[in-house]
C-alpha positions in Angstrom: -5.3 3.0 66.9 -5.6 1.3 64.1 -8.1 0.9 60.8 -9.1 4.2 58.5 -9.3 7.2 59.6 -12.7 8.6 59.0 -12.9 11.2 55.8 -14.7 14.5 55.8 -18.3 14.1 53.7 -18.9 15.8 50.7 -21.5 18.5 52.6 -18.3 19.0 55.2 -16.0 19.1 52.2 -17.9 22.1 50.7 -18.9 23.8 53.6 -14.7 24.2 54.2 -14.1 25.4 50.7 -16.2 28.3 51.1 -19.4 27.4 48.5 -22.7 27.2 49.7 -25.0 24.1 51.2 -28.7 23.6 51.3 -30.3 22.7 54.3 -33.3 21.1 54.6 -35.5 24.0 55.1 -34.1 25.9 51.8 -34.5 22.8 49.8 -38.0 22.3 50.7 -38.6 25.6 50.0 -37.0 24.9 46.5 -39.2 22.0 45.8 -42.0 23.8 46.7 -41.5 26.6 44.0 -40.5 24.4 41.4 -43.6 22.1 41.9 -46.0 25.0 41.9 -44.4 26.1 38.6 -45.8 29.8 38.8 -44.4 32.9 37.6 -43.9 34.9 40.6 -46.9 37.5 41.3 -44.7 40.7 40.8 -43.0 39.8 37.5 -46.0 38.4 36.1 -47.8 41.5 37.3 -45.1 44.1 36.2 -44.7 42.6 32.5 -48.4 42.9 32.2 -48.2 46.7 33.7 -45.0 47.4 31.4 -47.0 46.3 28.4 -49.6 48.6 28.5 -47.8 51.2 29.3 -45.5 51.0 26.4 -48.4 50.7 24.0 -51.2 52.7 25.4 -53.5 50.0 25.0 -55.1 47.8 27.3 -54.6 43.8 27.5 -57.9 43.4 26.5 -57.3 45.3 22.7 -57.4 43.1 19.9 -54.9 45.0 17.5 -52.8 45.0 20.2 -53.0 41.4 21.1 -52.5 40.6 17.3 -49.4 43.0 17.0 -47.4 40.4 20.0 -49.1 37.3 18.1 -47.5 38.6 14.7 -44.3 39.2 16.7 -44.3 36.1 18.2 -44.7 34.3 15.2 -42.3 36.3 13.4 -39.2 35.2 16.1 -40.6 31.6 16.3 -40.5 31.4 12.2 -36.9 32.7 11.8 -35.5 31.0 14.7 -36.0 27.7 12.3 -34.4 29.6 9.9 -30.7 27.8 9.0 -28.3 29.8 11.0 -26.3 32.0 8.3 -29.9 33.0 7.5 -31.5 34.1 11.0 -31.7 37.5 11.4 -33.1 37.1 15.0 -33.9 40.4 16.4 -35.3 40.5 20.0 -34.3 44.6 20.4 -36.8 47.2 19.8 -40.7 47.6 19.9 -43.0 44.6 19.8 -40.6 42.2 19.3 -39.4 42.6 22.9 -43.0 42.7 24.4 -43.1 39.4 22.3 -39.8 38.2 24.0 -41.2 38.8 27.7 -44.7 37.1 26.8 -43.2 34.2 25.2 -39.4 33.4 26.1 -39.5 34.8 29.6 -41.5 32.5 31.7 -39.6 29.4 30.3 -36.0 31.3 30.6 -36.6 32.1 34.0 -37.5 28.9 35.4 -34.7 27.3 33.4 -32.4 29.5 34.9 -33.5 28.5 38.5 -33.4 25.0 37.6 -29.8 25.2 37.3 -28.8 27.3 40.0 -30.6 24.6 41.7 -28.3 22.3 40.4 -25.0 24.3 41.1 -26.5 24.9 44.4 -26.5 20.8 45.0 -23.4 20.7 43.0 -21.9 22.7 45.8 -20.7 25.6 42.9 -22.8 28.8 44.4 -20.9 30.6 47.4 -22.5 32.4 50.4 -21.5 35.5 48.6 -21.2 36.0 44.8 -20.4 37.7 42.4 -22.4 37.4 39.1 -22.1 38.4 35.5 -24.4 38.2 32.8 -23.4 38.6 29.4 -26.6 39.4 26.7 -29.0 39.8 29.5 -31.9 40.8 27.5 -34.5 41.9 30.1 -33.0 40.1 32.9 -34.0 37.0 33.4 -30.7 35.3 34.5 -30.5 38.5 36.9 -33.8 38.1 38.4 -34.3 34.2 38.6 -31.0 34.4 40.4 -32.9 36.9 42.9 -35.9 34.6 42.9 -33.4 31.9 43.9 -31.8 33.4 46.6 -34.7 34.8 48.4 -35.6 31.0 49.0 -32.5 30.4 50.8 -31.4 31.8 54.2 -27.7 33.2 53.9 -27.1 33.6 50.6 -26.5 37.0 48.5 -25.2 38.1 45.1 -24.2 41.6 43.2 -25.4 40.9 40.0 -23.7 42.3 36.8 -24.8 41.9 33.1 -24.2 43.2 29.7 -26.6 44.3 27.1 -26.4 46.0 24.1 -30.3 46.6 23.4 -31.6 49.8 25.3 -35.2 48.7 24.7 -34.4 45.5 26.9 -32.4 47.6 29.0 -35.8 49.5 30.0 -37.4 46.6 30.3 -34.9 44.8 32.6 -34.9 48.1 34.9 -38.7 48.1 35.0 -38.7 44.6 36.0 -35.9 44.8 38.6 -37.3 47.7 40.0 -40.8 47.0 41.0 -39.7 43.3 41.8 -36.2 43.5 43.5 -36.2 44.8 47.1 -34.2 47.5 47.2 -31.2 46.9 50.1 -31.7 43.1 50.2 -29.7 40.2 49.9 -29.5 40.7 45.9 -27.7 43.8 44.2 -28.6 44.0 40.8 -26.6 46.5 38.8 -28.1 47.9 35.7 -27.0 46.0 32.8 -23.7 47.9 31.2 -24.8 49.1 27.6 -21.8 46.9 24.6 -21.8 44.5 21.9 -20.9 41.7 24.3 -18.7 40.5 20.5 -16.8 44.1 20.6 -14.5 42.7 23.5 -15.0 43.2 26.8 -17.0 46.5 28.4 -15.7 48.3 30.7 -17.4 48.7 34.4 -17.9 44.6 35.2 -16.3 43.2 37.6 -12.6 41.8 38.1 -13.4 38.5 39.5 -16.8 36.7 39.2 -18.1 33.7 40.6 -20.2 32.5 38.1 -20.7 34.0 34.7 -23.7 33.1 32.7 -24.5 33.0 28.7 -28.1 32.2 28.4 -29.5 31.6 24.7 -27.3 34.3 23.3 -24.3 32.3 22.3 -26.2 30.6 19.2 -27.2 33.7 18.4 -23.2 35.1 17.8 -20.0 34.6 16.1 -22.1 34.2 12.5 -22.4 30.5 13.1 -18.5 30.2 13.7 -17.6 27.7 16.7 -14.1 29.5 16.9 -15.7 32.7 17.2 -17.7 31.5 20.1 -15.3 30.3 21.7 -13.1 33.3 21.5 -15.6 34.8 23.1 -15.8 32.7 26.0 -12.2 32.5 26.8 -12.1 36.5 26.6 -14.7 36.7 29.6 -13.2 33.1 31.2 -10.7 36.3 32.3 -12.7 37.7 34.4 -13.6 34.2 36.2 -12.0 33.7 39.6 -9.6 30.9 40.2 -12.8 28.6 41.4 -16.1 30.0 39.9 -18.0 28.4 36.8 -19.3 29.6 33.3 -22.4 28.0 32.8 -23.8 28.1 29.2 -27.5 27.4 28.4 -29.2 26.7 24.8 -32.2 25.7 23.6 -32.5 21.9 23.0 -33.4 22.2 19.4 -30.9 20.0 17.8 -28.4 22.3 15.5 -28.4 24.5 18.6 -27.9 21.7 21.2 -25.3 20.1 19.1 -23.7 22.5 18.3 -23.0 23.4 22.5 -21.7 20.3 22.5 -19.1 21.3 19.5 -18.2 24.4 21.2 -17.7 22.9 24.7 -15.2 20.4 23.5 -13.3 23.7 21.8 -13.1 25.5 25.1 -11.9 22.0 26.9 -9.1 21.8 24.0 -8.8 25.5 25.2 -8.0 24.9 28.4 -11.2 25.0 30.5 -12.9 21.7 32.2 -15.9 20.7 31.5 -17.2 20.1 35.2 -20.8 18.6 33.5 -23.0 17.8 32.4 -20.1 15.6 30.4 -17.7 13.1 31.3 -14.8 11.7 30.0 -14.8 8.1 31.5 -12.4 6.9 28.9 -10.0 9.5 29.5 -10.7 10.4 25.7 -12.6 13.6 23.7 -15.8 12.5 22.3 -17.0 13.3 18.6 -19.9 15.5 19.3 -21.2 16.1 15.7 -24.2 14.1 16.4 -24.4 14.5 20.1 -28.0 16.2 20.6 -28.3 15.9 24.4 -30.3 17.8 26.7 -32.5 17.9 30.1 -36.0 18.6 30.7 -38.1 19.7 33.7 -41.7 19.4 34.5 -43.5 22.5 32.2 -44.7 25.2 33.7 -48.4 26.5 33.8 -49.2 28.7 31.3 -49.2 32.1 32.8 -52.4 34.6 32.3 -51.0 36.4 29.3 -49.9 34.1 27.3 -53.2 32.3 27.7 -54.6 35.6 27.1 -52.6 35.8 23.7 -53.3 32.1 22.9 -57.0 32.7 23.4 -57.5 32.7 19.5 -57.3 29.8 16.1 -54.1 27.9 16.4 -53.7 28.6 20.3 -50.8 26.3 20.2 -48.6 29.1 18.6 -48.8 31.1 21.5 -48.1 28.6 23.9 -44.6 28.2 25.4 -44.2 26.4 28.4 -41.7 23.2 28.0 -38.2 23.4 30.0 -36.2 21.8 27.5 -33.0 23.1 27.3 -29.1 21.9 26.7 -26.1 23.5 28.9 -22.8 23.1 30.1 -21.0 23.9 33.3 -17.0 25.0 33.0 -14.5 25.2 35.2 -10.4 26.7 35.2 -9.6 24.7 38.1 -10.1 21.0 36.9 -13.2 20.6 39.0 -15.4 17.6 37.6 -19.0 16.6 38.8 -17.5 13.0 37.8 -14.8 12.0 38.5 -14.8 8.0 37.9 -12.7 6.1 35.4 -13.3 2.9 33.9 -10.5 0.4 35.5 -7.9 -0.2 33.3 -8.8 -4.3 33.6 -12.7 -3.5 33.3 -14.5 -6.3 31.0 -17.1 -3.5 29.5 -17.6 -2.4 26.1 -16.7 0.9 24.7 -19.6 2.4 23.1 -17.2 3.0 19.9 -16.9 -0.5 19.5 -21.0 -1.3 19.6 -20.9 -1.9 15.9 -19.0 -4.8 16.1 -21.3 -6.9 18.7 -24.9 -6.2 17.1 -27.0 -9.1 18.3 -24.9 -9.9 20.8 -25.1 -9.1 24.8 -23.0 -7.1 26.2 -21.8 -5.0 29.8 -20.9 -1.3 29.6 -20.5 1.6 31.6 -22.1 5.1 30.2 -23.6 8.7 31.0 -27.4 8.6 30.6 -27.5 11.8 28.5 -31.2 12.7 28.2 -34.6 12.4 29.7 -37.4 10.0 27.8 -36.7 10.6 24.2 -39.7 7.8 23.6 -43.2 7.5 25.1 -44.7 6.0 27.8 -44.4 2.4 26.5 -41.6 2.2 25.0 -38.4 4.7 27.1 -35.6 5.8 25.3 -32.8 7.4 26.5 -29.1 8.7 25.4 -25.5 7.5 26.1 -22.7 8.6 26.4 -18.7 7.6 27.4 -17.0 10.0 25.6 -16.0 7.2 22.8 -18.5 6.8 20.3 -18.9 8.3 16.6 -22.2 7.0 16.2 -25.5 7.8 18.6 -26.6 4.9 21.1 -30.0 4.7 22.8 -31.0 2.4 25.7 -34.4 1.3 24.7 -36.3 0.2 27.6 -40.1 -1.1 26.8 -42.1 -0.3 30.0 -43.5 -3.2 31.1 -39.6 -4.7 31.5 -38.5 -2.1 33.9 -38.3 -4.2 37.3 -36.2 -2.7 40.5 -32.7 -4.5 38.9 -33.1 -1.9 35.5 -35.4 0.9 37.2 -32.1 2.8 38.1 -32.2 3.7 34.2 -35.5 5.4 34.3 -34.9 7.3 37.6 -31.2 8.7 37.5 -30.6 12.1 37.2 -29.5 13.7 33.7 -25.4 13.5 33.2 -25.2 10.0 35.6 -22.9 7.2 35.0 -24.7 3.6 35.1 -22.8 0.2 34.4 -25.3 -2.0 32.7 -24.8 -5.9 32.6 -26.6 -7.8 29.6 -27.9 -5.6 27.1 -28.6 -6.4 23.4 -27.2 -4.2 20.3 -29.0 -3.4 17.8 -27.9 -1.9 14.9 -31.0 1.4 13.9 -29.6 1.9 10.1 -32.7 4.5 9.4 -30.8 6.6 12.3 -27.3 5.5 11.4 -27.2 4.7 15.5 -27.0 2.2 17.7 -29.8 1.1 20.5 -29.2 -1.4 23.7 -31.8 -3.1 24.3 -33.2 -3.4 28.3 -34.8 -6.0 29.6 -36.2 -7.5 32.8 -32.9 -9.9 32.9 -31.0 -6.5 32.8 -28.9 -4.9 35.6 -28.5 -1.8 35.9 -26.2 0.4 38.9 -23.8 2.7 40.0 -20.7 1.7 39.0 -18.3 0.8 41.9 -15.3 3.0 42.3 -12.2 2.9 43.1 -12.9 3.5 47.2 -15.8 1.4 47.2 -13.5 -1.2 46.1 -11.0 -0.4 48.9 -13.2 -1.0 51.6 
């Protein structure tokens, strides 16, 4: 027999490695859940009952509502202070209740979207041990339970660490009301400990997924090295084929800090699986890398709507799903394996300053959603070499089938650009590459494609 032997498909490779592969029915159920954009009824109702129980007042009580509003505004005002001046505390009284109303819904959906991404990337297992560090009121464990309830044959033991007794109390109230005992997800009571004080006892020796959700930016007194120390301590508990997921808000300083932390962890031996790809084989300069992704806004939960029924209602509505993340591994696995061929005639983004007002070809990852508006689409680009931000700008009237991939491709996708015009943006110390109807954008050919 002659010719090439057939190679196993990506789905077959994932199955053979023991990772969970979504079937069509599961994908349809997940799509329906994310399309509905509603908090699960049980969680909504339990949060409302918990607030009534803790305050001793009905949800219509104006004094209680005003205290919740003040707690939310205090948290928001503190968050926007310089990091060294923050005193973010979501640990007692109305601060915890305000967190349940304002932060919980968006963080819950963020975690769900990222779990779906991990499943699509083949990084979840049929039976998993999950460890959530700094769990708060249990956002990630409850998101895991919701996510796995939509799958046919997946299960998980979920462990967590949390210092605040009030958060632990809220966590257990939500778990007991909304997670079926004896079901496919077992959520253990949180281990009460300071996550910065070393590895606490009673957490698993090997975890398949370790999550830091919206917590690292509040640790280490702003020191990247101390945060890296913290992550590496817990990385000792990661299974050889497990993943670490770090999630942070999309705010510029916090998001950029995550990219700096990611590179520090890469230099300590972990592999960045996604969303970053190093297609030239070089480390990046992340100091100005404000990179985040977005999902559709959730629907306003009823209690949030009640809180917002006042002057300046915009202060109390939090439905935007915008977040930065990184997935890290021990085994060297990356989502993208593409490397720019040695003799390729494409421009490194580090060299765009030499080609202002010229048309060039290049290969880069799409590292944002649309940062512009409906008339002028703008996307962050990265190839791992640039030290100044580079953006692709595409007027909506120039969108054609030949360049539409820039608009429709997911966050982190590697794209090849043919015929973009380089422009300097001195006001922002950045560069724009202008995409027109004459620009061709495609997925770069891989070596296996060229061999066939």
